[in-house]
ZAMARGU-4260 file (C-alpha; in steps of 0.2 Angstrom, whole numbers, plus 5000, padded with zeros to 4 digits):
<rodrens>
0) 5000/5000/5000 | 5014/5012/5005 | 5023/5009/4989 | 5007/5013/4979 | 5006/5030/4989
5) 5024/5034/4984 | 5020/5031/4966 | 5005/5041/4965 | 5013/5055/4976 | 5028/5055/4963
10) 5016/5057/4948 | 5007/5071/4956 | 5023/5081/4960 | 5029/5079/4942 | 5012/5084/4936
15) 5013/5101/4945 | 5031/5105/4942 | 5029/5124/4946 | 5021/5122/4962 | 5032/5108/4967
20) 5047/5119/4964 | 5040/5133/4974 | 5036/5121/4989 | 5054/5113/4988 | 5062/5130/4987
25) 5052/5137/5001 | 5054/5122/5013 | 5073/5120/5008 | 5076/5138/5014 | 5067/5135/5030
30) 5075/5118/5033 | 5093/5124/5029 | 5091/5138/5041 | 5084/5126/5054 | 5098/5114/5051
35) 5112/5127/5053 | 5105/5136/5068 | 5100/5119/5076 | 5118/5113/5074 | 5124/5130/5082
40) 5113/5128/5096 | 5117/5109/5098 | 5136/5114/5097 | 5135/5127/5111 | 5124/5118/5122
45) 5135/5102/5123 | 5151/5110/5130 | 5158/5100/5145 | 5143/5089/5146 | 5154/5073/5146
50) 5163/5075/5162 | 5158/5062/5176 | 5146/5070/5188 | 5148/5086/5178 | 5131/5093/5185
55) 5140/5093/5202 | 5155/5103/5196 | 5156/5121/5199 | 5169/5135/5197 | 5171/5147/5211
60) 5171/5165/5206 | 5172/5182/5215 | 5162/5198/5214 | 5165/5215/5222 | 5152/5227/5227
65) 5159/5244/5232 | 5152/5257/5243 | 5155/5270/5230 | 5142/5261/5219 | 5153/5251/5207
70) 5154/5233/5204 | 5167/5221/5198 | 5168/5203/5193 | 5182/5191/5193 | 5183/5173/5187
75) 5197/5170/5199 | 5198/5168/5218 | 5210/5172/5232 | 5223/5159/5234 | 5219/5153/5252
80) 5201/5148/5248 | 5206/5132/5239 | 5214/5124/5255 | 5200/5131/5266 | 5187/5123/5256
85) 5196/5106/5254 | 5195/5103/5273 | 5182/5115/5279 | 5166/5111/5270 | 5160/5093/5272
90) 5147/5095/5257 | 5162/5097/5245 | 5169/5080/5239 | 5183/5086/5228 | 5192/5103/5225
95) 5204/5108/5211 | 5214/5124/5212 | 5226/5129/5198 | 5235/5144/5191 | 5235/5149/5172
100) 5252/5155/5167 | 5259/5162/5151 | 5277/5157/5147 | 5286/5167/5134 | 5293/5152/5126
105) 5296/5133/5127 | 5310/5122/5120 | 5311/5103/5119 | 5327/5092/5120 | 5322/5084/5103
110) 5317/5099/5093 | 5329/5113/5090 | 5316/5126/5090 | 5308/5139/5102 | 5289/5138/5103
115) 5284/5156/5108 | 5269/5160/5119 | 5261/5143/5121 | 5243/5144/5126 | 5234/5133/5138
120) 5247/5131/5151 | 5243/5129/5170 | 5251/5125/5187 | 5241/5112/5195 | 5241/5096/5205
125) 5233/5079/5204 | 5216/5086/5210 | 5213/5093/5193 | 5213/5076/5185 | 5202/5069/5199
130) 5189/5083/5195 | 5189/5081/5175 | 5187/5066/5164 | 5204/5065/5155 | 5210/5049/5147
135) 5228/5045/5152 | 5239/5038/5137 | 5255/5037/5147 | 5261/5041/5165 | 5254/5038/5182
140) 5239/5049/5186 | 5242/5049/5205 | 5260/5053/5205 | 5263/5063/5189 | 5261/5081/5197
145) 5267/5078/5215 | 5285/5083/5213 | 5292/5100/5207 | 5298/5102/5189 | 5286/5090/5181
150) 5273/5092/5167 | 5259/5082/5159 | 5256/5086/5141 | 5241/5083/5130 | 5243/5071/5116
155) 5242/5086/5103 | 5255/5096/5112 | 5267/5081/5115 | 5266/5078/5096 | 5271/5096/5093
160) 5286/5096/5105 | 5291/5078/5102 | 5286/5074/5084 | 5286/5055/5079 | 5287/5049/5097
165) 5273/5038/5105 | 5265/5044/5121 | 5275/5032/5132 | 5291/5037/5123 | 5288/5056/5128
170) 5287/5052/5146 | 5304/5055/5153 | 5309/5069/5140 | 5312/5086/5146 | 5306/5104/5141
175) 5313/5121/5145 | 5302/5135/5149 | 5308/5153/5148 | 5326/5147/5144 | 5329/5142/5162
180) 5315/5131/5170 | 5319/5113/5165 | 5304/5101/5168 | 5302/5082/5165 | 5287/5075/5156
185) 5278/5063/5167 | 5262/5060/5158 | 5252/5062/5142 | 5233/5064/5142 | 5222/5062/5127
190) 5214/5078/5120 | 5195/5079/5123 | 5186/5072/5109 | 5170/5081/5115 | 5168/5100/5115
195) 5175/5109/5130 | 5180/5126/5137 | 5195/5118/5146 | 5207/5120/5132 | 5223/5117/5142
200) 5237/5107/5135 | 5251/5108/5147 | 5249/5104/5166 | 5265/5109/5176 | 5266/5103/5194
205) 5261/5116/5207 | 5277/5114/5216 | 5286/5122/5201 | 5278/5139/5205 | 5295/5144/5214
210) 5304/5142/5198 | 5292/5154/5189 | 5293/5166/5203 | 5274/5164/5207 | 5276/5156/5225
215) 5269/5172/5232 | 5253/5170/5222 | 5251/5152/5222 | 5255/5149/5241 | 5248/5166/5247
220) 5239/5166/5264 | 5233/5184/5260 | 5214/5184/5258 | 5214/5202/5252 | 5221/5198/5235
225) 5211/5191/5220 | 5219/5185/5204 | 5210/5180/5188 | 5224/5167/5185 | 5219/5159/5202
230) 5206/5146/5197 | 5196/5135/5209 | 5183/5121/5205 | 5173/5111/5217 | 5162/5095/5216
235) 5148/5095/5228 | 5143/5078/5235 | 5125/5081/5230 | 5116/5094/5220 | 5104/5097/5235
240) 5119/5103/5245 | 5123/5117/5233 | 5113/5130/5243 | 5122/5125/5259 | 5139/5126/5251
245) 5134/5144/5245 | 5129/5149/5262 | 5146/5143/5269 | 5155/5153/5255 | 5145/5168/5260
250) 5151/5166/5278 | 5169/5164/5273 | 5169/5179/5263 | 5161/5189/5277 | 5174/5182/5290
255) 5189/5187/5279 | 5183/5204/5274 | 5195/5217/5281 | 5189/5231/5293 | 5193/5245/5280
260) 5182/5237/5267 | 5168/5235/5280 | 5169/5253/5284 | 5169/5258/5266 | 5154/5247/5262
265) 5164/5236/5251 | 5158/5218/5249 | 5167/5203/5243 | 5157/5188/5238 | 5161/5170/5232
270) 5149/5162/5219 | 5146/5144/5213 | 5146/5144/5194 | 5140/5128/5185 | 5153/5120/5174
275) 5140/5121/5159 | 5138/5140/5162 | 5156/5144/5158 | 5153/5143/5140 | 5139/5156/5140
280) 5144/5168/5155 | 5145/5186/5150 | 5151/5190/5167 | 5165/5178/5170 | 5177/5174/5157
285) 5181/5157/5149 | 5199/5152/5146 | 5202/5153/5127 | 5202/5172/5124 | 5204/5169/5106
290) 5186/5162/5105 | 5171/5173/5109 | 5159/5166/5122 | 5142/5160/5116 | 5127/5170/5120
295) 5111/5162/5125 | 5101/5178/5119 | 5109/5176/5102 | 5105/5158/5101 | 5087/5162/5106
300) 5086/5175/5092 | 5093/5163/5080 | 5081/5150/5085 | 5066/5161/5082 | 5073/5166/5065
305) 5074/5148/5060 | 5057/5144/5067 | 5049/5159/5057 | 5058/5154/5041 | 5052/5136/5043
310) 5034/5141/5046 | 5034/5153/5031 | 5039/5138/5020 | 5026/5127/5028 | 5013/5141/5025
315) 5017/5141/5007 | 5014/5123/5006 | 4997/5124/5015 | 4992/5139/5005 | 4996/5131/4988
320) 4989/5114/4992 | 4973/5120/4999 | 4971/5133/4984 | 4974/5119/4972 | 4960/5108/4980
325) 4948/5111/4966 | 4961/5104/4954 | 4962/5088/4964 | 4943/5087/4968 | 4939/5074/4954
330) 4953/5063/4960 | 4946/5064/4978 | 4929/5061/4971 | 4934/5045/4961 | 4944/5038/4976
335) 4929/5040/4987 | 4917/5033/4974 | 4928/5017/4972 | 4928/5015/4991 | 4943/5025/4997
340) 4941/5030/5015 | 4946/5047/5023 | 4961/5040/5032 | 4968/5033/5015 | 4966/5049/5006
345) 4974/5058/5021 | 4989/5046/5020 | 4990/5049/5002 | 4992/5068/5004 | 5003/5066/5019
350) 5014/5054/5009 | 5016/5068/4995 | 5020/5080/5009 | 5034/5068/5016 | 5041/5065/4999
355) 5042/5084/4995 | 5050/5086/5013 | 5063/5073/5009 | 5067/5081/4993 | 5068/5098/5002
360) 5079/5091/5015 | 5092/5084/5002 | 5093/5102/4995 | 5094/5109/5012 | 5109/5099/5017
365) 5119/5106/5002 | 5112/5123/5005 | 5118/5121/5024 | 5136/5119/5018 | 5135/5136/5010
370) 5126/5144/5024 | 5140/5138/5036 | 5152/5148/5026 | 5140/5163/5024 | 5137/5164/5043
375) 5155/5161/5048 | 5154/5176/5059 | 5141/5167/5069 | 5147/5149/5067 | 5161/5143/5079
380) 5177/5138/5070 | 5175/5120/5078 | 5158/5118/5070 | 5159/5109/5054 | 5148/5098/5042
385) 5155/5083/5052 | 5141/5087/5065 | 5129/5080/5053 | 5136/5062/5057 | 5132/5063/5076
390) 5118/5052/5081 | 5109/5066/5091 | 5110/5077/5076 | 5103/5064/5064 | 5089/5060/5076
395) 5085/5078/5077 | 5084/5080/5058 | 5073/5065/5057 | 5061/5072/5070 | 5061/5089/5062
400) 5056/5081/5045 | 5042/5072/5053 | 5036/5087/5062 | 5037/5098/5046 | 5027/5084/5036
405) 5014/5085/5049 | 5013/5104/5051 | 5013/5107/5032 | 5003/5092/5026 | 4990/5089/5040
410) 4978/5104/5036 | 4977/5101/5017 | 4975/5082/5020 | 4960/5085/5032 | 4952/5098/5020
415) 4954/5088/5004 | 4948/5071/5012 | 4932/5080/5018 | 4926/5083/5000 | 4909/5074/4996
420) 4911/5063/4981 | 4896/5070/4971 | 4901/5088/4973 | 4920/5084/4971 | 4917/5076/4954
425) 4906/5091/4948 | 4919/5103/4955 | 4905/5111/4966 | 4916/5114/4981 | 4916/5127/4995
430) 4932/5124/5004 | 4929/5139/5016 | 4911/5135/5020 | 4907/5154/5020 | 4921/5158/5032
435) 4937/5167/5027 | 4949/5154/5020 | 4964/5150/5031 | 4976/5154/5017 | 4971/5172/5019
440) 4976/5172/5038 | 4992/5163/5033 | 4996/5176/5019 | 4994/5190/5032 | 5006/5180/5044
445) 5019/5178/5030 | 5020/5196/5026 | 5019/5202/5044 | 5034/5192/5048 | 5043/5198/5032
450) 5039/5216/5036 | 5045/5214/5054 | 5062/5208/5047 | 5062/5223/5035 | 5059/5236/5049
455) 5072/5228/5060 | 5085/5228/5047 | 5082/5246/5043 | 5083/5251/5062 | 5098/5241/5066
460) 5107/5248/5051 | 5102/5266/5056 | 5108/5263/5074 | 5125/5256/5068 | 5127/5271/5057
465) 5123/5283/5071 | 5136/5275/5083 | 5149/5274/5070 | 5147/5293/5065 | 5147/5300/5082
470) 5163/5308/5089 | 5172/5297/5102 | 5180/5312/5109 | 5197/5306/5106 | 5208/5304/5091
475) 5207/5286/5083 | 5214/5289/5065 | 5232/5286/5063 | 5235/5281/5081 | 5243/5264/5085
480) 5249/5255/5101 | 5260/5241/5104 | 5259/5230/5119 | 5275/5225/5128 | 5278/5208/5136
485) 5268/5208/5152 | 5282/5199/5162 | 5295/5213/5158 | 5299/5222/5174 | 5312/5233/5168
490) 5305/5251/5165 | 5322/5256/5158 | 5320/5243/5144 | 5303/5249/5140 | 5308/5267/5139
495) 5322/5263/5128 | 5310/5256/5116 | 5299/5271/5118 | 5313/5283/5114 | 5318/5272/5098
500) 5300/5274/5092 | 5300/5293/5095 | 5316/5294/5084 | 5308/5286/5069 | 5301/5297/5054
505) 5283/5300/5053 | 5280/5297/5072 | 5271/5313/5077 | 5269/5309/5095 | 5274/5294/5106
510) 5269/5289/5124 | 5271/5275/5136 | 5256/5269/5147 | 5243/5256/5150 | 5228/5252/5140
515) 5222/5264/5126 | 5208/5277/5132 | 5195/5267/5123 | 5196/5248/5126 | 5187/5232/5132
520) 5195/5232/5149 | 5198/5244/5162 | 5206/5247/5180 | 5196/5255/5193 | 5198/5261/5211
525) 5185/5266/5224 | 5189/5284/5229 | 5181/5296/5243 | 5180/5314/5244 | 5174/5325/5259
530) 5165/5341/5254 | 5156/5353/5266 | 5141/5342/5268 | 5145/5324/5265 | 5157/5310/5260
535) 5156/5307/5241 | 5161/5289/5235 | 5165/5285/5217 | 5171/5270/5208 | 5184/5279/5197
540) 5191/5271/5182 | 5210/5274/5180 | 5219/5277/5164 | 5238/5275/5165 | 5249/5286/5154
545) 5264/5297/5154 | 5264/5316/5152 | 5263/5314/5132 | 5248/5301/5133 | 5234/5314/5131
550) 5243/5322/5116 | 5244/5306/5107 | 5225/5303/5108 | 5220/5322/5107 | 5212/5322/5124
555) 5207/5340/5128 | 5211/5348/5144 | 5197/5360/5151 | 5206/5367/5166 | 5222/5365/5176
560) 5237/5356/5170 | 5244/5339/5166 | 5254/5329/5179 | 5272/5335/5182 | 5280/5319/5179
565) 5276/5300/5176 | 5277/5294/5194 | 5269/5308/5204 | 5252/5303/5212 | 5241/5316/5204
570) 5224/5315/5195 | 5217/5323/5179 | 5199/5318/5180 | 5185/5319/5167 | 5169/5330/5167
575) 5159/5315/5172 | 5169/5313/5188 | 5169/5332/5191 | 5150/5332/5191 | 5148/5317/5202
580) 5159/5325/5215 | 5147/5340/5215 | 5156/5353/5204 | 5148/5362/5189 | 5164/5371/5183
585) 5181/5363/5179 | 5190/5376/5188 | 5181/5372/5205 | 5187/5354/5205 | 5205/5359/5205
590) 5216/5355/5220 | 5202/5344/5227 | 5210/5329/5237 | 5203/5312/5233 | 5207/5298/5244
595) 5211/5280/5239 | 5213/5269/5255 | 5226/5279/5265 | 5233/5289/5250 | 5228/5306/5245
600) 5228/5311/5226 | 5226/5329/5222 | 5216/5334/5206 | 5227/5345/5195 | 5217/5345/5179
605) 5200/5342/5172 | 5199/5334/5154 | 5185/5334/5142 | 5173/5318/5142 | 5176/5305/5129
610) 5169/5288/5126 | 5179/5274/5134 | 5170/5260/5126 | 5156/5258/5113 | 5142/5271/5113
615) 5131/5257/5119 | 5137/5261/5136 | 5138/5278/5144 | 5153/5289/5149 | 5160/5283/5166
620) 5170/5294/5179 | 5188/5292/5175 | 5205/5299/5180 | 5221/5300/5170 | 5235/5294/5182
625) 5254/5290/5181 | 5264/5275/5186 | 5264/5279/5204 | 5268/5261/5211 | 5283/5258/5200
630) 5295/5260/5214 | 5287/5244/5223 | 5289/5234/5207 | 5271/5236/5200 | 5272/5246/5184
635) 5256/5249/5174 | 5266/5255/5159 | 5265/5240/5147 | 5261/5248/5130 | 5269/5261/5119
640) 5256/5272/5110 | 5260/5283/5095 | 5252/5294/5081 | 5258/5294/5063 | 5259/5309/5051
645) 5256/5308/5033 | 5244/5296/5023 | 5242/5277/5027 | 5251/5273/5010 | 5267/5280/5018
650) 5267/5271/5034 | 5274/5254/5029 | 5293/5258/5032 | 5290/5267/5048 | 5279/5252/5055
655) 5293/5240/5049 | 5305/5250/5059 | 5294/5249/5074 | 5294/5230/5073 | 5313/5230/5072
660) 5315/5241/5087 | 5303/5230/5096 | 5312/5214/5092 | 5329/5222/5097 | 5321/5227/5114
665) 5311/5211/5117 | 5318/5197/5106 | 5307/5183/5114 | 5291/5192/5113 | 5278/5192/5100
670) 5275/5209/5090 | 5258/5215/5086 | 5252/5232/5080 | 5235/5238/5086 | 5226/5252/5077
675) 5214/5262/5087 | 5201/5263/5073 | 5201/5244/5072 | 5198/5244/5091 | 5183/5256/5089
680) 5177/5245/5075 | 5177/5230/5086 | 5166/5238/5098 | 5152/5236/5086 | 5156/5219/5080
685) 5140/5211/5088 | 5129/5224/5081 | 5136/5222/5063 | 5134/5203/5065 | 5116/5206/5070
690) 5113/5218/5055 | 5121/5205/5043 | 5109/5191/5050 | 5094/5202/5049 | 5098/5206/5031
695) 5098/5188/5026 | 5083/5184/5037 | 5074/5198/5028 | 5080/5192/5011 | 5075/5174/5014
700) 5058/5178/5022 | 5054/5190/5007 | 5059/5176/4995 | 5048/5163/5003 | 5034/5175/5005
705) 5035/5181/4987 | 5036/5163/4980 | 5020/5159/4990 | 5012/5175/4983 | 5017/5171/4965
710) 5009/5154/4967 | 4993/5160/4974 | 4992/5173/4960 | 4994/5159/4947 | 4980/5149/4956
715) 4969/5165/4956 | 4971/5170/4938 | 4968/5152/4933 | 4953/5150/4943 | 4946/5167/4937
720) 4950/5164/4918 | 4932/5165/4912 | 4928/5180/4923 | 4943/5189/4915 | 4938/5185/4898
725) 4920/5191/4901 | 4926/5207/4909 | 4938/5210/4895 | 4923/5208/4882 | 4913/5220/4892
730) 4926/5233/4890 | 4937/5232/4906 | 4954/5240/4903 | 4971/5232/4907 | 4974/5242/4922
735) 4956/5238/4929 | 4959/5220/4927 | 4976/5221/4935 | 4969/5230/4950 | 4955/5218/4951
740) 4966/5203/4952 | 4979/5212/4964 | 4967/5221/4976 | 4964/5206/4987 | 4982/5202/4990
745) 4986/5221/4993 | 4973/5221/5006 | 4981/5206/5015 | 4998/5214/5013 | 4991/5230/5021
750) 4984/5220/5036 | 5001/5212/5038 | 5009/5229/5039 | 4997/5235/5052 | 5001/5220/5063
755) 5020/5221/5060 | 5022/5239/5063 | 5017/5239/5082 | 5025/5222/5085 | 5042/5229/5077
760) 5040/5245/5086 | 5039/5237/5103 | 5053/5225/5100 | 5065/5237/5093 | 5061/5250/5106
765) 5066/5237/5119 | 5082/5233/5110 | 5087/5252/5109 | 5085/5253/5128 | 5101/5244/5129
770) 5110/5258/5121 | 5115/5274/5131 | 5117/5283/5115 | 5104/5278/5102 | 5095/5284/5087
775) 5076/5287/5085 | 5063/5275/5079 | 5059/5286/5064 | 5042/5285/5055 | 5051/5284/5038
780) 5058/5267/5043 | 5040/5260/5044 | 5034/5270/5029 | 5049/5263/5018 | 5045/5245/5024
785) 5026/5246/5019 | 5029/5255/5002 | 5043/5243/4997 | 5033/5228/5002 | 5018/5234/4992
790) 5029/5239/4977 | 5038/5222/4977 | 5021/5213/4978 | 5014/5223/4964 | 5029/5219/4953
795) 5027/5200/4956 | 5009/5200/4955 | 5008/5210/4939 | 5020/5199/4930 | 5006/5186/4930
800) 4990/5196/4931 | 4995/5207/4916 | 4999/5191/4906 | 4982/5184/4911 | 4973/5201/4907
805) 4981/5202/4889 | 4976/5184/4885 | 4963/5181/4871 | 4946/5182/4879 | 4939/5169/4867
810) 4952/5157/4873 | 4948/5161/4891 | 4929/5157/4888 | 4934/5140/4881 | 4942/5134/4897
815) 4934/5121/4908
</rodrens>
């Protein structure tokens, strides 16, 4: 029986080639979007799901709430916390503390080559491997990291340092870190086959911290210092104990809060972050900084885009198949007359739908390969077409195809199976029974969704153009900065590099300092100021730079002066800080004494406000400061900043010279130029990705909707062939006939616009609330959307209606 259904279904699909093509194209677009986005969601949702008892593993993180109103989050913890939790909280079964480190280079005894800046290196002990599910290829898990100067390598890293050797042959070999630290390989572990944010490749024994000069950090007993490199994981004995563990962490944080912090209203808190949450956390960083963290809100948006595109494809199928019901009426009538039941007729139509869905799926798989390349900005690098071979993905695709078959085919099958035999054979049908046909509602739905995408695309583009066109308040063109090695302690060596850069041609101004004035990161400090009435507290962001720093970036001084030298403890604050301190004129804020802990910093100048980050966020209180703690070995001057003269086509030789001077000063470090205009452009990377996605969603939704509209117009003109002929004989003009045939669809598109406009306005208004500096929801955005949609629909409809209106009325009247 099923074989017979397939044969008849295939014949019917071949008989109606145009409608079959429209349905396959529409469903292929929806299915391919669903495949790609479904793979992305599956990819991101399966990170670190394979560890034994993974649901009971948590990372301990730290947050700081300042009495001045600021807040700061750190994925690390204070060093003593690990040992305290190991023995102090009974509900915790396993703890694993480790420190991420960044060696300058590694050499192996086999390869005469220096590997610079290896990533994924940590100091740890055996507790780490008790916590996470590694497969050991060689070495002893229990003893490998007990002694100093020992390392465990991943299989991939072992192959890089010791090519051609088996894992068991690598054990016993030596590597040298930073030219002086000799360690012995005592184990090799297999790289994770599953997806993980734990990208570590080299595990050096914790006892080797002394050799790296990190003993004060690793073995510190000071509860007042928190380092993002100090990481701590715990495994609770039972999930129900999580709340109890959190309460005890709160108590520990309160117990070790120093008196000064309590007086200032500062609060330090520890938090349990589930292992699976690390991949999505916008607050606490993951470990591989080269990979952007996933966003659940982005995945949710992608899900709805795929859902709507798939529904639009299903709507086309439902509309075209119910519209063609009168063509299949005789077939249904004959089947029923010969004894066919309703269920058999439904199975026949559902089989046709399933066959068409399978054909669409095959096209979709090919289309998905292209979409993976097209949306490379959204698709993680580790997501490839190989994911199609994973059992869960295959099961998901099959479930999706069955669901689509049911959604797209159920209603047409129900309608067509209800035809009465006598009426069906005579073509005397009333599919809608006097009610508004479902296809009209579905057409309104299609064009409402398409217009929402059009409006959203226009508004997002307008917002991006608005932000990119605004003045940041600082110079960004022809300004470059170079980061020096973070471990370099010699300020003399850094200044020699600065002076070498200054001597080069086309270097307009050069400076040494910390981060650029607009960047993704920042340093801050809680300050207090006593005015005549009350104590004012602020979380003041600090920008570190020498006396030439403001000149490089064109930062305007409104009052006062710059600092006298690079190390004096003086502040140049911005307008925002001045106003929050209670002053209205820059001159009034001069010589004010700001207190940080026990130190006092005089305000010697007020600079004009500038944007420290994207215009999505507002301007924060800030101070330009020097390198005041250099004398105790804690220098913040780690970058050289310079502005260039002339055009970009003349910079090449100068920048090559900068690289040579860098290599002379820091031969083991990696050189990288950073252009400020590129930094500013990266601020809006997410918004540009959103705009690109919306453009494609808009284009695909319009394509699906217009294909469906074209199919319905063909059906309408064929159904009204005799009417067209009679009207033409009675003197109807071409324009009148065209309007007659298009009027119904234009009304449906207009209703779709009336639904789309308020929905789009509500959603986009909420989206704009995330921006401190935003454009307006202009009326012309909605006007352009509505007019463009009507114009596009008219072009598509007129292509068929004009041809029908131009046909010979005699031939029209002869049709059956």
